[in-house]
C-alpha positions in Angstrom: 101.5 -122.2 -6.3 102.2 -120.3 -3.2 103.9 -122.0 -0.4 103.2 -120.7 3.2 106.4 -123.2 3.8 109.4 -120.9 5.4 112.1 -120.9 2.7 114.6 -122.3 4.8 112.8 -125.5 4.9 111.4 -125.6 1.2 115.2 -125.3 0.3 116.1 -128.3 2.3 112.9 -130.4 1.2 113.0 -129.7 -2.2 116.9 -129.9 -3.2 116.9 -132.7 -5.4 113.6 -131.5 -6.9 114.5 -129.7 -10.4 113.9 -125.8 -10.2 110.8 -125.6 -12.2 108.9 -128.3 -10.0 109.4 -127.0 -6.9 106.4 -125.0 -6.4 104.2 -127.2 -8.2 100.9 -127.9 -5.7 101.8 -132.2 -5.4 104.9 -130.8 -4.4 104.0 -128.3 -1.6 101.5 -130.7 -0.3 104.4 -133.4 -0.2 106.8 -130.7 1.9 103.5 -130.0 3.9 103.2 -134.0 4.4 106.9 -134.1 5.4 106.3 -131.2 8.2 103.1 -133.3 9.6 105.6 -136.2 10.2 107.8 -134.2 11.7 105.3 -131.3 13.6 107.0 -132.0 17.4 110.4 -132.6 18.9 109.1 -136.0 19.9 108.1 -136.9 16.5 111.4 -135.9 15.3 113.1 -137.7 17.9 111.2 -140.8 16.8 112.4 -140.5 13.4 115.9 -140.0 14.5 116.2 -143.0 16.8 114.1 -144.8 13.6 116.9 -144.2 10.9 119.6 -144.7 13.8 118.2 -148.6 13.5 118.3 -148.5 9.9 122.2 -147.4 10.2 123.4 -149.5 12.7 121.9 -152.5 11.1 123.3 -151.1 7.6 126.7 -151.2 9.1 126.4 -154.8 10.9 125.4 -156.1 7.0 128.3 -154.5 5.7 130.6 -156.7 8.2 129.3 -159.8 6.7 128.5 -158.5 3.4 131.8 -156.2 2.4 131.4 -152.6 2.4 132.4 -150.1 4.3 130.2 -147.9 6.6 131.5 -144.7 5.2 129.1 -145.6 2.1 126.3 -145.8 3.9 124.7 -142.3 4.1 122.0 -140.5 6.5 120.2 -137.8 4.7 118.1 -134.8 5.9 114.2 -134.8 5.0 113.5 -134.5 1.5 110.9 -135.0 -0.9 111.9 -137.6 -4.1 110.0 -137.2 -7.6 109.9 -140.6 -9.0 107.5 -141.5 -12.3 105.6 -138.1 -11.9 104.8 -138.6 -8.1 105.9 -136.4 -5.4 106.8 -138.4 -2.6 107.3 -137.1 1.4 110.6 -138.7 3.2 111.3 -137.8 6.8 114.4 -139.5 7.0 116.5 -141.7 5.0 119.3 -143.8 5.3 121.1 -144.6 1.6 123.2 -147.8 1.7 124.3 -148.0 -2.2 125.7 -151.3 -2.0 122.7 -153.3 -0.9 121.0 -151.4 -4.0 121.7 -153.8 -6.6 123.0 -156.7 -5.8 125.2 -159.1 -8.2 123.8 -162.3 -6.1 120.9 -163.0 -4.0 121.4 -165.3 -1.3 119.7 -166.3 1.9 122.1 -164.4 4.1 121.6 -161.0 2.0 117.6 -160.9 2.4 118.2 -161.6 5.9 120.3 -158.5 6.2 117.7 -156.5 4.3 114.9 -157.7 6.9 117.2 -156.8 9.9 118.4 -153.3 8.7 114.7 -153.0 7.6 112.9 -153.7 10.9 115.4 -152.1 12.8 114.2 -148.4 12.2 110.5 -149.7 14.0 112.1 -151.3 16.7 114.5 -149.0 17.7 111.9 -146.0 17.2 109.5 -148.2 19.8 112.6 -149.0 21.8 114.0 -145.4 23.0 111.0 -143.3 21.5 108.1 -145.2 22.3 106.8 -144.8 18.8 107.1 -148.3 17.0 105.1 -147.7 14.4 106.9 -144.4 13.0 108.2 -145.3 9.2 107.6 -148.8 9.7 105.0 -149.0 6.5 107.7 -147.7 4.2 109.9 -150.4 5.3 108.0 -153.4 5.1 107.4 -152.2 1.5 110.9 -151.6 0.8 111.8 -155.0 2.2 108.8 -156.7 0.2 110.2 -155.1 -2.9 113.7 -156.3 -2.6 111.9 -159.9 -1.2 110.0 -160.3 -4.8 113.7 -159.9 -6.8 114.8 -162.1 -4.3 112.4 -164.9 -5.3 113.3 -165.2 -9.1 117.2 -166.6 -7.8 115.6 -168.5 -4.2 112.3 -169.9 -5.0 113.4 -173.4 -5.0 116.3 -173.0 -2.0 114.8 -174.8 0.9 116.3 -171.7 3.3 114.6 -169.5 1.6 111.3 -168.5 4.1 108.6 -166.5 3.7 108.7 -162.3 3.9 106.8 -162.4 6.8 109.0 -165.1 8.1 112.2 -162.9 7.6 110.5 -159.9 9.2 109.6 -161.4 12.6 112.8 -163.4 12.8 114.5 -159.8 11.9 112.4 -158.3 14.8 113.5 -160.9 17.5 117.3 -160.8 16.7 117.1 -157.0 16.9 115.4 -157.4 20.4 117.5 -160.0 21.5 120.4 -157.7 20.5 119.2 -154.6 22.4 118.5 -156.4 25.7 122.0 -158.5 25.5 124.3 -155.8 24.4 123.8 -152.3 26.4 126.2 -151.0 24.2 124.3 -150.8 21.2 121.9 -148.5 23.1 124.6 -146.2 23.7 125.4 -146.2 20.2 121.6 -145.6 19.1 121.0 -142.8 21.3 124.7 -141.3 19.5 123.6 -141.7 16.3 120.5 -140.5 16.9 121.5 -137.5 18.2 124.4 -136.7 15.5 121.9 -137.4 12.9 119.5 -135.0 14.6 122.5 -132.3 14.9 123.7 -132.8 11.5 119.9 -132.2 10.0 117.0 -131.4 11.8 117.7 -128.4 13.9 115.7 -126.3 11.6 113.0 -128.7 11.8 113.4 -128.8 15.6 113.4 -124.9 15.7 110.0 -124.9 13.3 108.0 -127.5 15.5 108.9 -125.6 18.5 107.4 -122.1 16.9 104.7 -123.7 15.5 103.7 -125.5 18.9 103.7 -122.4 20.5 101.8 -120.4 18.3 
């Protein structure tokens, strides 16, 4: 399938896709979906603050759970191919130490909730886009929560998924109110993330807006 997506952006978005699948119509559609999510500089700003929230609370989780900041990776926009489906991903933060825990604890689930919910809270606080990417975050947390249920369902301190999410949002919001350095860190991290991974997308959004 012929693509109207600029070659430099297509190359970034399909970097993890096998070459023979990169021009599949569903792959091109997924690439376009990413670009639609990044349609304006404001959209990109919201994504960058969203992922900055995930990153910062992943770092805080690492301090408690015993993994290093260097193990957390913020990724450029991309398309994932999984189980025969092309999945558009405008921004992401990979936290390998939390992907396959050796043991489930209520503390671990609390950190999963905070990392997951931080994206929406930060995007709302700093970019006025609290909804940006939150559906996927809720789904990701609930996937982990279902795994935790196998080991923790009988634990009296194990909460419902919605309760973990509500407590996480409250904790993050309160911390932003009481610690101004957290806001400074969010702005610094969002800017760093944008400069490292989004400049081609910012340029494209500006060009598209002018045309």
